N, C-alpha and C positions, 0 to 999 in steps of 0.2 A: 427511556430514550425511545419514545413512540415512533420516531421517524425511521427506525431501523426495522424494516419489515419487508417481506416479499411483496412485490407488486401483483395486482390482480389484472386479469384481462390480457390484452396483447400490447405490451409496452413497445415503444419505438426503439429502444436500445436494449441493453441487457435485461434479464428478468429479475434484477435486484437493483436496489439503490446503490449508487457508487458514492462512497463516503471519501471526501478529499477536501483539500483547501481549494477555495474558489480560485480559478486561474486569474481572475481579475484582481485578486488580492496579492498576487505574486509579482515581484518586481522584474523578474527575468522572463525567459522563454519557457513555454509549457508544451508538452507533447503527451498524447494518449495512445495506447495500444490495446486492442481487443484480442484476446487469445480465443480462437474459435476451435471447438471440438470437431471431430470428423463428421458428426451429425449436424453441424452448424450451430450448436448450442454455445453459449458464452461460457468459457472456462476461466475467465478472469479479465479484469480491466486493470491496466497498469498506467499510472500517471507519472511523468517525469518532469521535474522542475529544475530548470537550468538557471545559472546565474547570469546577471547582466554582463555584457561585454564578451560573451562567448567563452567564459572561463570554465565551462563544463558543467556536468550534472551536480546538483547539490543534494537532491532528494528524490526518491522513488517511492510511490505509495501503491500497493497492490490491494485489490479487492478480489478475493478468490472464493468461489462457492465450494460447498462440500462436494467431494468427488473429483475435483480438478487435479490433473497431474502436477500442477504447480503448487499444490497445497502442502504436500509433505515431501521432504527430501530425506534420502537414506542417511546422509551424513550430518544432518541437523542444521546445515547452512541454508537459510531461506532462499527461495528462488529470486526474490527481489534483491537480496544482497549480491547474488551472482550477476544479475542484470545491471545493477548499478556499477559494479566493478568492470563489467564488459564495456559499458558506456564510457567509463573513465579510461578505457584501454589499459587497465591494470590487470596484468595476467599473472601476478604473484599468487601462489596457492593460498587459500584461506581455509581455516578449519574452525569448526564449532568448539567453543571453550566452555560456555555455561549458559544457563537461562535461569531467571528468577522472576517471580510474580510480584508486582507492586500494585497497591490500590491507588486510584486516581479519582478524585471527586470531580464530577461534571454537574455543577448545580447541586441538585438533590440526589443525583444518581451516582452510584459507585461503579467504576470501570476497573476491571482487573487487567493490567497490562503485563505482558510477558516480555521482559527485556532480555534480548539475546546478545551474548558477547561472543565475538569471533576473534581469530588470531590477528586480524588487521586492526590495530589500535585506533586508526582514524575513522573507522566505520562504526556507526551506531545503528542499532536495530531494535524495534519494539513491535509487538503483535498483540492483537486482541480479537476476540470473537464477538460477533454481533448476534442479536436475537434471531436473525434470519439465517443463521449458520454460515454467514460469509465471514471469512477471516481477513482482517485488515493488517497489512504489514507495512511498516514505515522503515525505510533504510536511508540513512543520512550520512553524507561524506563530510568528515572534518567538522561537524557541528553536532554537539550533543542534543538529544531530543528532550525538550523540557515538557513539563506537565501543561504548560500554556499552549503547546501545539495542539493537544487534543481538543481544546476549546474552539479552535479554528476549523475543525473538520465538520463538514456538513454534506448532505446529499447534493450531488450535481444533477442538473436536468438531463433526462434520458435523451433529449434531442442532441446533446453533445456527442452521442455515440451512435447516431444513425449512420448507416452505410448507404451511400447513394448508388 
């Protein structure tokens, strides 16, 4: 997966490629958030995909570099899971249940995906590490994450994340 690399020079957006579904391929609303560190560095890019008709968030994809405070949680529940629940205005407590690694083939490449199970049964979550030490987390509400979804992920242009 050669496109998963750290950018060189001075990029217009974050200093890493953001891997997600192209917003043009999504039938509903799309939003993006940059988490900035105190030094101005990018500590994560989070993309929210909402359904048509304003029915609320369907999926949140996070791209979080090594060292970001959003990368690891003390209780095992990923940051993206908590953000998706907050967007859904679901304030029920959620707990980490288990995690298991699964192989996924992407063409000739093998991707090891960590499927995270939490106590909220309508929430699905998977994570994988990229070759540039960025962790991608997908949290989906009421829709299981199929292997086909990984085929749709691609780097988004840095221009999408420019701050004016």
